[in-house]
N, C-alpha and C positions, 0 to 999 in steps of 0.2 A: 393171801399170804400163807394161810394154813395149807392150801394145796401144794404150794412150793415146798413148804417144810416137810410135809408128808412124803413128797417125792424124794427129797434129800435123805430122809430117814430110811426109806426103802433102799436107796442106793448105798447108804452106809451099811445097812444090814447085809446086802449082797457082797460088799467089799470085805466085811468081817469074815464071811464064809470063805471067800476066795483066798485071803491071805493066810488062812489056816489050812488050806488045801496042800498036801504034800507035793502034788504034781506042779503046782504053781511055785511053791517054795524052791523047788529044784531049778526053776528058771529064774535065776537071781535078778536079771535085769527087769523082767516083767513084775516080779514080786516087789522090788524096790519102788517101781512106778505106782503099783497099787497101794502099798503101805503109805506112800507120800500122799496119795489122793485120800486115803482113809483118814490120815492125821488131819488133813485140811478140813474135813467134815465133822470131826469129833466135837469141837466146841459148840457148833451150832446145833448138833443133834442132842448134846447134853442139855443145852438151854431149852430146846423144844420139849424134851422129856420132862424137864422141871416145870415148864409152862403147862403141859397137859396134866401133871400131878396137881398143880395149883388149881386148875379149873375143876378137877375132880373133887379136891378138898372143899372148894367153894360150894359145889353142888351138894355134897354130903352135909356140910354145915347148914346150908339153907333148908334142907329136908329136916334136919335135926331141930332147927329153930321152930318149924311148924308143929313138931311133936311135943315141944316143951312149953306150950301156952299155959300160963298160970304160974310157972316157976320163974319168978323175976330174976333171981340170982343166976340161974342157968342161962336165961335169955341174954342177960348182960354179958356173960362170959362168952357165949357163942357170937354175939354181935361184935364184941371186941376182936375175936378171932377172925371174923369175916372181914373186918376193916383191915386187919394186918394182911390177910390173904389178897384182898383187892389191891392194896398198895404193891404187894409183891408181884401180882399179875401185871400191873402197869409197868413196873420196872423191867420185868422179863420181856414184855412185849417190845419195849423200846430197844432193849438189848438185841432181840431177834431181828428187828428192822435193820439195825446197824450191821449185824452179822450177815444179813442177806445182801448187803451192798457188794457187788462183784469186786473181788480183790484184784489189784493190778499184779499180774504174775511177775513183773519186773521189779517190784518195790525193794526187794532185798539185794538187788544187784549193785555192783560197782558201776560207775558212769564214765563215759568218754564225753568231755566237754570241748566244744569248738567255739572260739571267740574270734570274730573277724571285724576289723574296722570297716565302717560304712561311710556314709557321706560326712565330709568334714576334714579330709586330708590328714595332716599330722596330728591335729587335735583329736580326731576320731581314733587314731592309733594310740594316743596317750590314754584315752578313755578306755580302750580295749585293755590296756595294761592295768588300769585301775580295777576293772572288773575281774581280771585274772587274779590280782592280789586279794581282792575281796573274797572270792571263792576259795582261794588257797588258805586264807586266814580262817574262814568259816570251817573248812575241812579240818584244820588244826584244832580248832576249839571242840570239834566233835570227836576228836581222837582218830580221824581218818588220815590217809596219806595221799598227798597230791604229787603227781610226777608228770613233767612235760614229756610229750611224745614227739612233737615237732613244733617249731616256731619260726616266725619271720619278724625279728625285732627291728626297731628303727633306732636311729642314732640318739634320739632324745629319751629313750627308755620306754617307748610304747611298743605295740605289736600291730603289724598289718594282719597277722594271723597267729593264733596260738592254739594248739591242740594238746590237751592234757587229760590224764586219767586220775580219778579219785577213787581210791580203794577204801571201802568201809561198809559195815553192815547197815543197810537201809539208806545208802547214799542216794539211790534213785528216787526213793519215796519222798525225800526232802527237796531234791534239786530239780525234779521233773517240771516244776512250775516255772523254771527260769528261762525256758526256750522262748525266743522271740526277739524283737528289736528293743534295745535299751537306748534311751535318748538322754543326752546331757546338755544342760544349758549353763554356760559359765564363760568367764573371760579367759581366753587361752593365754598361756604364758608366752606364746609367740605373737600376741596381739598388742601392739604398742598403743593403740588408741583407747583401750579399755572398753571396747564394745563386747556385749554378750553374744556369743556364738552358739548355735545349736548343731550338735554333731550326734552321730549314732554308731552303735556297734551291734552286731548280731550274735546272739548266743544260741547254740544248739546243744541239747542235753540228750545223749544217747545211752540207753542201758547197754552195758558190756555184754556182748554175745559170746557164748562158749562154742567150741567146735561142734558139740552135740546139738546145738540149736539149729544150725543149718550146715549143710554139706556144700563145700565149695570145691568144684572140680578143678584140680591143678591145671588141666588143659585150658581152662577159661582164664588163666592168669598169664600176663606178660610181666616178667620181673627184670627191671633194668638196674644195674649197679653203676654208680658214678661218684665223683669226688665231691665231698661235702663243701659247702660254701663258706665254712669258717666260723659260724657262731656257736658251734657245739662244744667248744673248749679247746685248749691249747693242743695242737697236733692233730686235731680231728680232720683237717683239710689236707693232710699229707698222704692219706690212703683212700682207696676206693671203697668207702664204707657206707655211703648213702644209698638208700634203696627206694626205688619207685615201683609200685605195683599197680598194674592196670587190669581191671576186671573187664574183660572183653565184651561179655554179653550186655553189660549196662554202660560201659564207658567210664565207670568210676576210676579215679586215679588217686592214690594215696602215696605221699612221700614222707620219709622219715630219715633224718640225718643228725639227730641230736646225740646219738651214741657213737663211740669210737668203733664198736663192734658191728660188723655187717649183719651178723646173726641177730643181735639185739634189735637193730633197726628193722630187720625183716619181721621179727616177732611183733614189734610195736605197730608196724604198718598193717599187719594182718589183723590185729585187734581193732584198729580203726575201720578197716574194710568190713570186717564181720559186723561191727556195730551199725555202720551205714547201710549195709545190705539188709540187716534185720529190720531197721527202721523203714527202709523202702518197701519191703515185703509187708510189714505191718500196715503201712499207709495204704498199700494196694488192697489189703484185706478190709481195712476200715471203710474204703470207698464202696465196698460191696455190702456193707452193713448199713441199715437204714439210719441208725443214730449217728454214725460217723463222728464219734467223739463229742457229740453235742452235750453230753452230760458232764463234760470236764469243764474246769475253770479255764477259759481260753481254749483255743484249738490246738495249741502246741505248734502252730504254724510259725515258721521263722520270719515270715513277712509281717506278722502281727505286732504292732507297737504295744508293748506291755507296761513299760515303766519309764518315768521321767525323773532325772536327777537334777534338781535346780539348785545350783551352788549359791547364787546371790541370796536366796531365801532359806538356805539350809534345809530344803524340803525334798522328800521323795514321794511320788504319787504312783500307785499301781492302778492303771486304768481299768483293769478287768473287774476289780471289786470296789473301785472308788475309795481306796485306802490312801490316806495322806499321813505321813509322819515327818516330824522335823528333826529326826535323828540321823541326818545324812552322814555326818562324820563317823558316828558309831557304826552305821550300816556298812560303810566302806572299809571299816576295820574288821568286818566279818560278823557283826551282830545282826544276823539275818533272821533270827527266829521269829521276831514279831510279825514280819511280813509273811514268812513261810507258814506260820501257824494260822494266820488269817486266811491265806489261800487254801490251805488244807481243810479248814473248817467249812469254807464256802463250797469246796468241792464235795465234801461229805454231805452237806445239806442238800445239794442238788441231786446227788445220787439217792439220798434217803427219800426225797420227794418222789422219785420214780418208783421206789420200792413200795411206798404207800399207795 
């Protein structure tokens, strides 16, 4: 751990010199990049320097203790100081271990969420609608803003598919654990016999990608304009405002028709396309890395069953951490913090174990 910290401090010192260099200051883009990197290292370097000072103070007091044999009052004073310093050393060590955990660069980003009905027909679509409302309410409680990008609603109030954006500081850091298959066990409103059915919906959570994150060649895009199918509001299906964007190299297709404005639909579709492409490139990169997300809670794989919502027993079980809570009603009303906090704590514990 000490070797890692010394390397970080060396890097920090180099950056300190660079951001004070007039030649680099003149190159504003490079300077901003370096100052951001410098700021990210500042907390850990400050803690490391405090740790080194504490170690030095312990050594000095230990030497002083050897020289004060016979002076009981001074010995007690130094021993008391050493106890305080040892406690401080332990606290700073723990803090440094946590600071050494690699930070997810996407944590502060907005998110694009995609919910799709899986097995279970109309009941799965209704459950997809429940999940959309749960996340929308959670966003509202956090002071974030949720906005639909595209949707395919059903007559009973569910969704075959709904894509929406959540804007808010730290949105990805909280919602990234929600990717995967969510399963529901309940008696459907469409079931006359009162039998419990099992249905599923798939949730994908993508960090919003900015234009600077990846460059998309306009020549790689085919953009089709067509008439909206009518669920985007009164009058929306009277003009050619819907947009379909195809990314030719990957075959990815994104459609948006919820806005009356063709331009707004195009902007929203590009947001989704950028997020999906960034996720794809990140997955490709992860495959080349030995750990391949093994340090995370769950793989983030959309095919992984992560949670079951059991209505007859009012129970929710998260299968990744074996967490069970009987707060199903409250959770569906957006009270997700208990589950997310537990997932985040487990994630940190796994990463901390790797640091140690």
